[in-house]
C-alpha positions as CSV (number, residue, x, y, z in Angstrom):
1,M,0.0,0.0,0.0
2,K,1.3,3.4,-0.9
3,P,2.0,5.9,2.0
4,R,-0.4,8.4,0.6
5,T,-3.2,5.9,0.3
6,M,-2.6,4.7,3.8
7,I,-2.8,8.3,5.1
8,Y,-6.1,8.8,3.2
9,S,-7.4,5.6,4.7
10,V,-6.6,6.6,8.3
11,V,-8.2,10.0,7.7
12,A,-11.3,8.4,6.4
13,V,-11.5,6.0,9.4
14,C,-11.1,8.9,11.8
15,M,-13.8,10.9,10.1
16,A,-16.1,7.9,10.3
17,V,-15.4,7.4,14.0
18,F,-16.1,11.1,14.7
19,A,-19.3,10.9,12.7
20,Y,-20.5,7.8,14.5
21,F,-19.6,9.2,18.0
22,P,-20.7,12.8,18.1
23,P,-19.6,15.1,21.0
24,N,-21.6,14.8,24.2
25,R,-24.5,17.2,24.7
26,V,-24.8,19.4,27.7
27,T,-26.5,17.4,30.5
28,A,-27.6,17.9,34.0
29,Q,-24.4,16.2,35.1
30,S,-22.3,19.0,33.7
31,D,-24.5,21.5,35.6
32,L,-23.8,19.6,38.8
33,D,-20.1,19.5,37.9
34,T,-20.2,23.3,37.5
35,A,-21.9,23.8,40.8
36,A,-19.4,21.5,42.6
37,G,-16.5,23.3,40.9
38,A,-17.9,26.6,42.1
39,E,-18.1,25.3,45.7
40,L,-14.6,23.9,45.4
41,L,-13.3,27.2,44.1
42,Q,-14.9,29.1,47.0
43,A,-13.4,26.6,49.5
44,V,-9.9,27.1,48.0
45,Q,-10.3,30.9,48.1
46,T,-11.3,30.7,51.7
47,Q,-8.3,28.6,52.5
48,Q,-6.0,30.9,50.6
49,A,-7.3,33.9,52.6
50,T,-6.7,32.0,55.8
51,L,-3.2,31.1,54.8
52,A,-2.4,34.7,53.9
53,D,-3.7,35.8,57.3
54,N,-1.6,33.2,59.0
55,Q,1.5,34.3,57.1
56,K,1.0,37.9,58.2
57,Q,0.8,36.7,61.8
58,I,3.9,34.7,61.4
59,D,5.8,37.6,59.9
60,A,4.7,39.9,62.7
61,K,5.9,37.4,65.3
62,L,9.2,36.9,63.6
63,A,9.7,40.7,63.4
64,G,9.1,40.8,67.2
65,I,11.5,38.0,67.9
66,A,14.1,39.7,65.6
67,E,13.7,43.0,67.6
68,S,14.0,41.1,70.9
69,L,17.2,39.5,69.7
70,R,18.6,42.8,68.5
71,A,17.9,44.4,71.9
72,A,19.4,41.3,73.7
73,R,22.6,41.6,71.6
74,I,22.9,45.3,72.4
75,F,22.6,44.6,76.2
76,V,25.1,41.7,76.0
77,S,27.6,43.8,74.2
78,R,27.3,46.6,76.7
79,G,27.3,44.4,79.8
80,G,30.5,42.4,78.8
81,K,32.8,45.4,79.4
C-alpha cells in the first residue's frame, strides 16, 4: 500500500469514527459539575485567605523576635565590658 493511500485511509476511518460518536451534549451532570466546581473554588479561596492571614501573623511574630534578639545583643555587648 502506498503511503499516501494509507494516510487517506486513516483520515477516512477517523472521520467515520467522529461521525459515529458525536460530541456529548450538555447534560444535568455538567451543571452539577459546574456547581461542585464553584463550591470547590470558594473553599480554595477561603483557605488561601486563611493562609495569607496566618502568614501575616507569622511575619509579625518573627519581626518581634528579631527585635528582641537585637535588643538582647545590644545589652550583652554593653554588659560584657
